[in-house]
VOVO-13188 format. One record per atom (N, C-alpha, C, O, CB): z, x negated, y negated. Coordinates in steps of 0.1 Angstrom, whole numbers, plus 5000, padded with zeros to 4 digits. Glycine has a CB too. Example, Ala and Ser with C-alpha at 12.3 -4.5 7.8 and 13.67 -1.06 7.14 Angstrom:
BEGIN
507848685057507848775045507848685033508548585033509048875045507148725022507148635011507948715000508048664989505748595006
END
This chain:
BEGIN
207678639654207378779654207378829668206778779677205978809648208178939670208278999684206979079687206179109678209479089685206779119700205679199703205579329696204579379692205679219719206779389694206879519687206479499673205779589667208279579688206879399666206479369652205079349651204379389642207279249647204479269661203079249660202179369662201279389655202679149671202679459671201879589673202079669660201079729655202479669685203279669654203479749642202579699630202079779622204879749638202479569630201679509619200179549620199579579611201779349619199679539633198279579635198079729632196979759628197979549650199079809634198879949631199279989617199180109613199780029641199679889609200079919595201379989594201580059584198979999589202279969604203580039604204679949599204579829600203880099618205680009593206879929589207979949598208380059601207279969574208479839603209679849612210979859604211179769595209679729622211779949607212979969600214179949610214179999621213080109593215179879605216379859613217479939606217479959594216779709614218479979614219580049609220879969611221079929623219680189615221579939601222879869602223979949596223880009586222779729594225079959604226180049600227379959597227779869605226480149612227979989586229279919582230380029581230180139575229179849568231480009588232580099586233380069573233579949570233580089599233680169566234280149553235780189555236180309553233680239542236580089558237980119563238880159551239880229552238479999570238580099539239480119528239080229518239580239507239579989520238180319522237680419513237780559519237180649514236180389510238680569528238880709534239380809524239080929525239780699546240180759515240680849505239580909496239781009490241780779496238480829495237380879486236380959494235481009489236680759480236680969508235781049516234680979522233781039528235281169508234580849520233480769525234080679537234980599535232880679514233480699549233980619560232980529566233280439574234480719571231680549562230580469569229480449559229080539552230080539581228980329559227780289551226680259560226780159568228080169541225580329559224380309568223280249559222880309549223980439575222780129564221680069557220480069565220480029577222079919553219380099559218080109567217080029559216980039547217580249569216279949566215179869560214579779570215079759581215779799548213479709565212879609574213779479575213779419585211479569569214479449564215379339564214579209567215079119575216579359573213379199562212579069564213078969553213378859556211079099563213079009541213478929530214878969524215478879518212478929518215279089526216479139520217679119530217579149542216379289517218779069525219979049533220879169533221279209522220778919528221079239544221979359544223279339538223879429531222079409558223879219539225179189534225079189518226079239512225679049538223979149512223879159498223779309493224379339483222579089493223179389501223279529498224679589499225079659490222279609508225379549509226779599511227579549499228379629493227379549524227479419495228279369484227979439471228879459463227979219483226679479469226279549457226879689456227379739445224779559456226979759468227479899468228979899469229579999465226879969480229679799474231079799478231979849466232879919468231479669482231779799453232679839443232779989441233780049436232179779430231680069445231680209443232380279455232480409455230280269441232780209465233380269477234880259478235480289488232780199489235380209467236880189466237480329465236880419460237280099454238780339470239380469469239480529455239780459446240880459475239080649454239180719441237880699433237780759422240280669433236980619437235680589430234680709432234780779442235080459434233880719422232780819423231480739426231280639420232580899410230680789435229380719438228280779430227780879433229180739453227880709419226780759411225380719417224980599417226880699396224780809424223580779432222480709424221980609429222980909438222180759412221080699405221380559400220580469399220680789393222680539396223080399392222980309403222580189402224480409386223480349415223480259427221980229430221680109433224180319439221180329430219680309433219080209423218380119427218980449432219380219410218880129400219379989403218579889401219180169386220679979406221279839409220579779421220379659421222779849411220279849431219679799443218279759440217779649445219679899455217579839432216179809429215979689420214879629418215479919423217079639414217079519406217279399414217079279409218179529395217579409427217779289436216379239439215379309440218579329448216279099442215079039446214479109459215279139468215178889448213179119459212479169471212479319473211779369482212879099483213379389466213379539468212479609459212579609447214879589466211479679465210479759457211179889453211079919441209279789466211679959462212480079458213480119468213480069480211480199455214480199464215580239473215880389472215480459463216780159469216480429483216980569483218380569487218780509497216080659493219280649480220680659483221080799484220680889476221480589471221780839495222080979497223380979505223780889512220981049505224081099503225281129511224981209523224181299522226381199502225581179534225481259546226881289551227681199554224581179557227181419552228481459556228681449571227781479578228781599550229881419575231081389567231281239565231181169575232381449573231381199553231781059550230780949551231180839552232881029558229480979551228480879553227680859540227280959534227480919565227480739536226580699526225380629532225580529539227180609514224180679530222980629537222080569526221780629516222280739545221680439528220880369519219580319527219680259537221580249512218480349521217180289527216480209516216280259505216280409533215980089520215280009510213879969516213779959528216079879507212979959506211679919510211379779503211679769491210580019505210879689510210679549504209279539499208279599504210979449515209079449489207779409485207179319495207779249503207979329471205879329496205079229504204279149494203479199486204079309514204479019494203878929484202378909487202078869499204578789484201578929477200078909479199778769473198878699479199379019472200278739461199878609455200978569445201878649441198578629447200878449440201678409428200978469416199778469415201778249427201778519407201178569394201978509382203078539380201278729394201278419375201878349364203178279370203078199379202178439352204378319364205578259369206378349378207578339380206478219358205678449384206278549392205478569405204578479408206378689385205678679412204878709424204178849422204678929414205778719437203078869429202378999428202379059442202078989452200978979423202879179442202979249455201579299460200679309452203979369455201479339472200279399477199879529471198679559471200379409492200779599465200479719458200379699442200479799435201479829461200279569438199979549424201179539415201079549403199079649419202479519420203679519412204079369410203979289419204779599419204479339398204979199395206479199397207179289393204679159380206979099405208379089407208778939408207878849409208779159420210078919407210578779406211578749418212378839421211278749392211478629423212378589433212678439430212078379422211778599448213678389437214078249435212878159440212178199450215378209442212778039434211677949438211677919453210577909459211777819430212877899459212977869473212577979482212377959494214377819476212478099476212078219485210578249484210178339491212878339480209878179476208378199475207678159488207778049492207778129463206978249494206278219507205278109504204578109494205678339513205078019514204077919512202677969514202478079521204277799521201677909508200277939510199678059503198578109506200077969524200478109493199978229485198878189476198978079470201078299478197878269473196878239463197678229449198678289447195778349462197078159440197678149426196778219417195578189415197777999422197278329411196578409401197278399388198478399387196478559406196578399377197178399364196278479354195078489356197378259359196878529343196178599333197078669323198278649324195278699340196478739314197278809304198178909310197878969321196478879293199378939304200279029309199679169310198979219301201579039300199879239322199379369324197979379330197479489333199279439311197379259332195979259338195979199352194979159357195079179329197179209359197279149372196379219382195879149391198679159377196179349381195379419391193879389389193179379399195579569390193479359377192079319374191879189381190779159386191879319359192779089379192678959385192678969400191878899406193678859379193579039405193679059420192379109426191879059436194879149424191779219419190579279424189379179424188579169433190179399416189379099413188278999412188478889422187478839428188278929398189678849425189978749435189578799449188978729457191478709435189878929452189478979465187878989466187378969477190079119466187179019455185779019455185178879458184278859466185179069442185878779452185378639454185678599469184878539475186178549445186778649474187178609488186178669497185778599507188578659491185778799495184778859504183378789503182678779513184679009501183078749491181678689489181678539493180678499499181278699474182778469491182678329493183678279504183778159507183078249481184378369511185378329520184878249532185678169537186078449525183678269536183078199548182278089543181478039551182378299556182378039531181577929526182477819522183677819524180677979514181777709516182577599512183277629499183977539493181677479510183077749493183577779480184677889481184977959471182477829471185377899492186377999494187477979483187977859482187077989508187878079476188778069465190278059469190678119479188678179455191077969462192477959464193277999452194478029453192877819469192578009440193278039428192178099418190978069419193977919422192678179409191878249399192678269387193778319387191178379405192078239375192678259362191778339353190578319353193178129356192378419344191578489334192278459321193478479319191578649337191478409311192178369298191978489288191378589291191578249292192578469277192578579267191178609262190978729257193378539255190278519263188878549259187978619269186878659266188178419255188578629281187878699292187078609301186178649308186978799286187378479300186678379309187478359322188678349322186578239302186678359333187178339346187078199351185978139349186578439356188078139357187978009363188678019377189878059378188677899354187977979387188477989401188577839406187877749401187578069410189477819415189677689422189477719437190177809442190977619419188677639443188377659458189477589466190277519461186977609461189477619479190477559488190277409488191277339492190377619501189177359485188977209485189177149471188977029469187577179490189477229461189877179448188777179438188877119427190377039450187577239441186477249431186777359422187077469426185177269439186577339409186777439399185477509396184377449394187277379385185477639397184277729394184477799381185377879379184077829405183677759371183777819357182677919356181477889355183577699347183078049355182178159355181778199340182678189331182778279362180578239338180178289326180578439324180778499335178578269324180578489312180878629311179578709315178478659312181278659296179778809322178678889327178978939341180078949345177378799327177878959348178079019361178578919371177978819374176679069366179778939376180478849385179778849398179678739404181978879386179378959403178678969416177378889416177178819426178379119420176678889406175378799405175778659406175078579412174578839392176778619399177178479399177678429412177478319417178278449388178378519419178878489433177678469442177678379451179778599438176678549441175478529449174678409445174178339454174478659448174778369433174078249428174778129434174178029438174078239413176078129435176878019441176478009456176277899461178378039439176478119463176178119477174778069480174478009490176378259483173778099470172478059472172077929466172277819472171578169467171477929454170977799447172077689446171777579449170477839434173277729442174277629440174677559454174677439455175577679434174877639464175177589477174077489482174377389488175477699487172877539480171677459485171577319477171377219483170377529484171777329464171577209456172677109458172476989457171577249441173877159462174977059464175277029478176376979481176177119457174477069487174677039501174876889503174076809499173477089510175976859510176276719512176876639500177176519501175076639516177076709489177576649477178976709472179476659462176576659466179476799480180676869475181976779475182876809467180976989484181976679483183176599483183276519470184376479466182976489495182176499463182276439450182276529438182176489426181076339448182276659440182176759430183576799424184476839432181476889435183676789411184976829405184876979400185777049402185276739393183777009393183577149388182177189388181177109388184177159374181977319388180677389387180677479375181477579376180177459400179877459365179877539353178677639353177577589353179977459340178977769353177877859353177477919339176878019338178177979362177977859329177677899315176277859310176177809299178777849305175277879319173877839315172977949320173077989331173577699321171977979312171078089315170078049326169578129333170378139303169777919326168677869335169177779346168477709353167677799327170477779348170977689359172477679358173277769354170377559358172977559361174377529361174677379359173777299361175077579375175877349355176177209353177277169364178077249369176777179339177277049367178176989378178876879372178276779366177376959391180176879374180976759371181376689384181776749393182276799363181176559384181476479396182576379394182976339383180176399400183176339405184276249404183676109401182576069405184976239418184376029393183875899390183775809403184675829411184775829380182775729404182775649416183875549417184375489407181375569417184375539429185575449431185075309431184075269437186275479444185875229424185475089424185875019437186975039442186275019412184974939442185274869455186574779453186774709443184074779459187374779463188574699463188174549463187374509471189474729474188774469454188474329454189274259465190474279466188774269440188574179472189274099482189973979476189773939465188274049493190873929484191673819479190873689479189873679486192973799488191373589472190673469472190773399485191873399492191173379461189673329489189673259502190273119500190373039509188273249508
END
C-alpha cells in the first residue's frame, strides 16, 4: 500500500484511477476513446474493456443500461456507471465490493451485499458467517456485537452461525465453540466475560465448547486426555 492509499484509507476515501483505451476500429460508430475509472484493486481493467468491446464495433449501438448490467454481473463489481462524453468518448466508472466476511458459500460485503467470486480470489482471514438466506445483515450485526464485547478476551469470535430455529453458535479464534441460548445476547456475552472466564481460567486449552443453554450456569465440553506415548521395549 502506498502512502497515498494509506492516507485515503484512514480518511475513508476511495482512490480512483483513470485508464484510457483508444478505440481505433470504431471511428465509424463515433467512438474513439474508452475511459475506465475505478479503484482497480480486485477488478482487472482489461476485463472491463473485453466486456464492452463488442458494442464498440463500427455500426454498433451502445445500449447504456445493458452494458451497465453486464459490468455489474462481473465479480467484485458492486455497481457501474456508463455514459457518453462528446466527442467520441465512452466513460465507465465502477465501484468494487469490499469483502467483510464469508457468507455461506459466498462473500458478504461491508455494506451487507452477498456476492460471488472464484475461490482463489477469496481474501484470507475473513470471518466465517452462515445462516438462512436473507438474514446476512442480522448475522453480521450479531458478529460485530460479539467482536466488540469479546474481542479483547480469550473468546474473540472468528465465526458465527444462525440456524433455522434461531440458535446462535460462535467459534472463537482458538477454536472453542460458544453455544448461545435463545434470549438476550448481550447478557450472555457479559456472562462469558465474567463468570465463564473466571471459572475457566487456565483451562481454555482443554475446552472444546461452552454451552449456555442452562438457566443456572453453563456446561463445558473438554478435550479427551491424551494417552501417554508408550516407550519402546528396552
